[in-house]
N, C-alpha and C positions, 0 to 999 in steps of 0.2 A: 417841766413836765410834770402831768398830772399825776396826781398817787394813786395808787389804788385804793380803795375804799372797803375792802377784804380786811377782817385781820393779818396780823403778822402770823399767826401760828396756822390758821387757816390756807395763806397765802403758801407758806412752807411745806404743810402738807399736799398740796397740791403739785407743787415743785418736784416733790419726793414720787407722784407718782407719774409723775410727766417724764422724770427720768430713768424710771421703773419700765417703765412702754417703750425710751427707744432701746434700753436692755433690752428687753422680750423680743424688741422685732428682729435687733442684730443677733439676738441668738437664734431667733428663729430662722431667722437667713440662712446661717451657716448649719443649721439641720439639717435644712432645706438641701444644702448643697453636699454636706456630709451624707442624706440620704440619694442624691443623685449619682451621685460618684458613687455609690455602693451597688446600686442597679446597675450600672456602667460595668461594676468589677464582677459582680455576678451572672451577667447576660455575657460577657466575656469569658469568663470560665466555662460556662454553660456551650457556652459556640465551640471551644477547642476540647471541650471532653465529650460534646458529641463527634466532633471530626475525628479524636482519638477513639471515640468507641468504633465506629465503622470502621475505621483505618486496622485497630486488633482485629475485629470481626472478617474482614477482609484478608488481610495477611497474616491471623495467627499471631500467639505470643514468638514463635520461633523465627516465623519468616518478617515480623517486626525487627527482630534481635538482628536476623540477615541482614534487613536492607540498612542499618544501623551501622552493622559491622562493615556493610560495603563501601557506604557512604564516607567514613572515615576512613578504610584502605585509600580510596580515591583520593579524598585529600591529602591524604600524606604522602602518596604517590605524586599527587600535582605536584607538591612542595619539592618532591626530589626530584622532578624533571626539570623545575624552574631556577633549580641549581646552575649556577654560570657555566661550569666546565659539563654537566650532564647537557647543559640547555644544548649548547655551542653543537656537543656530540650528535644530538639527535637534528636541530636543525640541519649539519652537513648532509648526513644520512637521506633525511626527505628530499634535501635540495640535489642529491643525485640522485634518489629514484624518480622524481617528476623530471631531471632531465632525461634518464633513460626512456621514460614513459613519453613525454616529446619527440624521440627523437624516432618512437615506434610508429609512435598518431600522426604526425603533422610530415606528410611526406617531401622531400627533397632531394637534387639531383639535376643534371640537366635537361630533364625531358620535363620538369616540372614550373610551372611559370606563374609568378603571383600575381594577383591583378590586388590591388589598394586604392586604387582611384579609377572613380570613371572614366571610361574611355571617349577623347576627347569627339570621335564619330563613333555613329552605335555602327557593330560587328553586322557583316549580311548575315542570311539566314543560313547559308553555309558554314562560316565562321562559327556560329554560335554552336550548330551541329555536331561538326567537327572534335570541339574541346568540351560538349557533353559527351561525348564518344571516349575520348581521353580517359575524362572521369570516369566516366561506369566500370574502364579496364585496369582502374588501377589497383592492385593486388588487396584481395581480401576474402576473409573466409567462404570457401566454396559452400554459401547455400544451395546455391544451384544442383548442389550433388548430395540434399540433405546429411551436410554435417554441421547443423546450427539446430542448437533446442529452440524451439521456440522463433521467437525474434520474426523468423518470414513465414506466412501464414495463408501459403500459394494457393488459389482457385484453378492454373493452368493459365496457359498463354491466350486464349481465346477470351477469356473474361478478363484479364488485363489491356486489352484488345478494348472492347466494350469499354474498361472503365477508363481506359483513354479518351473513346468517344463521346464519354457523358460528361468529363472533362471540359472537353472543346466545346459540349453545347450549353455548360452550365457553369462557364469560366468565371462571368463577370456576376455570378448570381448571389445574391445576400437574404438570408431569412428576416434578415431584420426588416426588410420590405416588402412585406406579405403581397400589396397588392400590385409592386410593378415586378414579382416574379412569382406568381401563383402557383406554377408547376412545382416548385421548391417546395414550400408549404405543404403543398397534398402531399409530396415522396417523403417529406418529413415524418408528416401525422402516419403515413401508410407505415412507415419502417417503424415507429412506435408500436403500431396496432398489432403489426406481425410478431414483432418479439414479445409484446404481451401475450398474445394467443397461446406462444411457444412454453411459456413460461406460466400457463394458466390461470391468467388475470381472469378477470369477470368482466361484464359491459362498464360496470364502476371505473375498472382501473383506469392509469394517467401513466404518463411518461415523459421521458425529452432525448433526445438526442443531444452527446457532448463532442470532445475532443478527445476522449480516450478514457480508459476504466482511472484512471487518477482523479481525472475530472468528477464522473460519476460518483467516488466515491467522496470526495470532497463535498460535492452539491448534496451528499444523502446525507453526510455529516452535519452541514449548517443547516438543513432544514429541519432533522434532528435537532440543535441548538434552538434554531427560532420560532418551535413548536414548544420546546421547552421553556422557552421565554416569556410567550405566550400567556402559560400557563404558571407565570410567577419564577421559576428557577433560576434564579441568578447566579450560582456557582455548578453550572453543569457537570456532570461525570460520564464519564465511557468506557464500557468492558467489551475488550476486545480478546481474541488468542492469542494466543504469543504466537503462533503463525498466521496471523494477520499480511494484509499485504501492509508495507511501509505506507500507502498513501494513506491510511487512517491517523496514521503518527504523525503526517504531514498536517494531517485537516486539522487534530488537537494544538499545534502547534499553530497555527493558521487561527482557528478559530476561541482559541482559550479556553480549553475543554479538557480538566485535570482526567489523565487517564489510568486505568488498569489494566497489565494485561495479566492473564491466566494462560497458568503452564498446559503445557499438553504433552500427559506423560504418555511413557514409554508403556504396553507396547504398540498403542494403537494409534498415539499422536493425533488425538481429537482434541479439542477443547475439554479442560475438566467443569461440567455443568455443576456439581456441586461445589467448586470455589465462585464461578461466575453467581451464583444466588446468594454466596456469603458478600460480595461486592455490592450488592444490589442496595442502594438508600433512597431515600428520595428526592435526592440530587440528580439520578441517574436518569439519562436522558437515550442514550441507545446502546442496545447487543449487537452484537456481529457474531456472524459467523462465516463458513469458507465453503465452496463447491464447484470445486474442490481448492484448497490454498495451494500458492505458488510453490512453497521450499519443496511437500512432498506429494504432494495431488492426493491429500485425505480429504474427505469431506466429513465436515464437523456433524455432531449431532444435533441437528438443526430442532426436527421434532421435540426434544427437552428444552432447545433454547426458547420455543414457539407455547410452550408450556407458561416458561417463566414471563413472557415478553405478554400472554394476555391475564396472568395472575396479577402482575403488578401494574400493568396499565402504562408499559415501554415499548415503543417502536425497535421492531428487530430488522435490520438489514443481512441480507446475502448478498457475498461476495461470489457472484458466476463470473467475472471478468475472464476469465481463463479457460473456464468450461464450457462457456457461452452454448453456441449450438451443440458441440460433442455432448456434452453431460445431460441438456435439455431432449434430446432424441434416443439416450442410451435406449432405453423400453422396447421404440418401434425397432431399432435396429438390433434387437434381441439380446444385448447385452442385461446385464442385473442393472437396477438403476436405484440411485439412492432413497434407503427410508422407504422405500418402494410400500410395504407391509404397512408403514406408519402413516400412509398419506403422502409421501414425497417430500421434498425440500423449497418449495417456492408457494406460490401462492397459496396452493390447497393448505396449507398449515396458515390456522387462522392468526398466528401470531407473529407472521412477516409481514413487513408494511411497505418495504424497499426491495429491488434485488438490483444489481451493475451485471450488465452485461456487455462484451466486448465484442461487438459487428467485425472489428477488424482483427478479430483471428481467426475462428473455426466460422465466422460467415463470410470470411475471404473479401471482406468490404476494403477500398483502400486504408492504410495507415490516416489514422485523427478522425477514427468513428469508433462510437461507442453509445450504450444507450443504459438510461437510468428509468426505472418501473416502481410505480408505487399501486400499492392496493388502492389506492381512490382517488381523487381530486383536491380532498381537505390536507393531504399529507403534502403534495406536488407543491401546493401554495405559497408553504413557508421557504421554498427556494427562489420564490421569486424577487427582481428586487424592482420596485416599482416607487417611482417618485415626482407626484403631481407639480412641486412646482418650480421646478426649473425653466429659466427664462429661455431656453432654446424649444418648450413645449413639455409636456407630460412624456417622461422616460418610464418604460418597462423591458424589462428583459428577465428569461426565463433563468437565464443559467451566469456564471463568471463573465461570460464574453458578451461586448456586444454584435459588433460585424462578427459575422460567421462567414465560411466559405460553403456556396451552394452546392458547388461542385462536389465536393465530397460526398455532400447528402445524396446529391444524382448517382455518384458513383456506388451508395451503398445502397438506394434503391433496385440499382439494373444488379448489382450483386446479388441480391435475396430474391430478386423477378428470376432471375437468369438460371442459377443453381437450383432453386424450387427445393422444397420440401423433399422429393426423393432423391436428387441429388445431395444434397447433405445428410441423409439417410449413408447414403454411400460412401460419403468421406468419413463418416464417424464410424461405419465399419470396417473401412481400411484401417484409419487410425487408429481402435484402438485394437485390431486385430496382432498391429506391431506391439503396441507398448505391452499387451498381453505375453507376448512372444517373447521381447522383453525382457519382461520380467521373471518368464519361466527362466530362462537362459541364464540369470544372475542367481537364483532359487537351485536348480537341478545342474547347470554344466559346471564337471569334474572340477575343473579349473578355478574356475570365478566363483562359486558358492562355499570353496574350503574358502576364501579368504574375503567374501564380498556379501554382505545382505541388504533384502530389502528393507525399506522403511516403512515400517506399517503394512495397510492392505488397502493399495490406491486401484482403484475402480473407474479412473476415468484415464488420460492422454498421458498423466506424469508417471513418471517412474524414477524414484530415487532410493539411490544405495550408497553403503558407507563400508569402510573397513571392519571385516569381524571380527580379527584376534589379533589387530596394532603389529603385527609383519609387517604389514606395507600403508604407507602413510596414501590416505587418499589422495590429499594434494597432489601428491607427487604421480600418482595415476591421471589426475585433472593435468597436470602438465604434458607429461608422456603424450594422452591424446589431444593435446592440443599439435604436439609436433606433428601428429600426422594427418590436421587438418580440421579436426574434430575441435566445434564451439561448443563444449557442455557450461552449464550451470555450478560452480561452485557453492557448495552453502555453510554456513557455519550454526553451531550451537543445535544437534550434532555437528561436525564435519561430515561431509557427505558431498554427491553429485546428483545433480537429476540431469532427465530430458525430455523435453515437454516433443513426443513426437506428433510433426504435425505431416500433409501429404510428402513433400520429400523424404521427410526422416524416415517415415515409415518403407520407402522404397528402400532407404540405405542400411533398414535393421540389421541383414547377417551381417555386413560389412563391420557394423558396430559393435557384433555380439565378439567378431573374429577379431577386431583390435585391443579390444575390452582384455580378452584372451591374452594375446600376445604381449601387452604391458604390463599385466599382472604377471607372467613370467619372465620380464626382464626385469622387473624388481625386484621379485625373490632372487633372481642371480646379483641381483648388485648387493643385498642386504645379506646375502651370503659372505660376497666379496668382504664388505665391511666388519663382518664377524670374525673373518678370516684374520684381515688386518689389524683386528683389535679398535677397529671405529666406531661408536655409537652413534655418528651424525653425517650429515650428507652436504657437501662441500657445493657452493654454486647451485643452490636449490632454484629452480625455475619461479617466474612471475608468480603463480596461482599459490602455489607455496610459501613464497618470502610476504607475502599480502595477508593471504590467512595464517601464518602461522606467528607473527608479530601481532594480528587482532589477537586471537587467541592466546597467546601466553602474556601480554600485560593488560591490567585492571584498567589504564586510563585510555580511551579511546581517542584522546586527542591527535594522537600521533598519525592515527588512522584518518581521522580527520582531516588531517592536513596532509594526508596524500589524497583525501578523494576527491578537496578543496583545487589542488594542482591540477588532479585531471579532468575537474569542470572545466579550469583556466585553460588547458590547454586545447578543449573543444572549440575556442574562438581564437585561437592564433591563425593567423592569416597566413 
């Protein structure tokens, strides 16, 4: 091996520098790694500091402490429910309740035949008709007599016959093929245009038809999320009133949107706009207001929400699913219209970007019809699904569904054209007069007003009322009315009942007032009897009292969830 020609001392010095260089390089790498770790840690802290700041600003210190307390309480109660002895008892009671529910919903007896497989040979037309007649005659709540809150928005027998004819003509139609069914395409576009005009959309307005209010709400939330995604928002959040429809909560669950529910304080039961403002942050993708809300029939402060939406450049959705044609035509029918002096509640407000309207409610269209309106096409495009690379060709659909029933669109178009504006104004007048008559009775009738009170100041078709002094349980009233053939909606938070007036219900309003007066008297007698006997509780409570009594008395709603799950399973028991 050839030796180095450099002096030994110089070789040693250079070797020392080389070792220093290696040490310095390793030291520098370690410093860089530590710096990267520190940067990541700081970003982590900043992220959660920012999240904590917005949470504290929204809920406040006391609200945040309350949320923490509720979470701890639910956790502890959940552990208690999972204890072997407790769990077995709870499961037993849930099973008993579901069995009782099945016995009520799944009809049985010698007159009921179950068909679980296809018939070997198809039935004759006469056989099918005979079985359909038997099914239609099964015992049910008498909506025909006006004893059902909402549910059936009936436009008359003649309209039903016209809708059946439309079904017959367009039974095979599918708007996914507009070249094959051009008539359906035309009708759908005209339905959107007519409803858009009712809610003061301008020439740039747009919309789609859907299968109902839930789909309309889902698509509005989805469009807001997609718009936000295009703007770079990756952690979307949405702010709704506590009284907003459950479909908004469903949308947040489906589309992974963080939800903030804002209280609607007494006595107005409208969304607290100041609290909405506190929840707004850079991740907010949608504000929501109802006109009116489902529980109490109250219209939120849409003008104030609109100002917030404009200032922060956030879309605002107004849920008019329930109010639909009635709320749109209040002014023309001679009634006060929500916030008319402030510009109204619809597209006249500059912040309103979308509105959901159920044409199958007070538009009297066949069930399965709703319209989602947008201020312009730039908002609507975000709900479209377009996939150009599919092997089956370019795929594009405007909403969740691919194929859709053209017969329902035809039935909706026929209904709107047959009833017309004057017909809807007439029905609006009849429905609102009945609602105001019932509201007045609750407020002024000597027996009712002493023990019941109207919630808020409803101005559309829904009137909600609750127990005033606690002498009577409102859910016992609901069960008593149910025993008389009424099917009203039980509410919670606060415990109450509401009636959504329709044309059939409007005709039965006097009977509703009389029956409510009677059952209040009976409940007072029962209370006096219990007092004389020294009892403070009611044995053998009705279905409504049992369900909502449980729901309101326990912090963990898993038991109620199991009951609801059992109910849904029962719907598919043949």
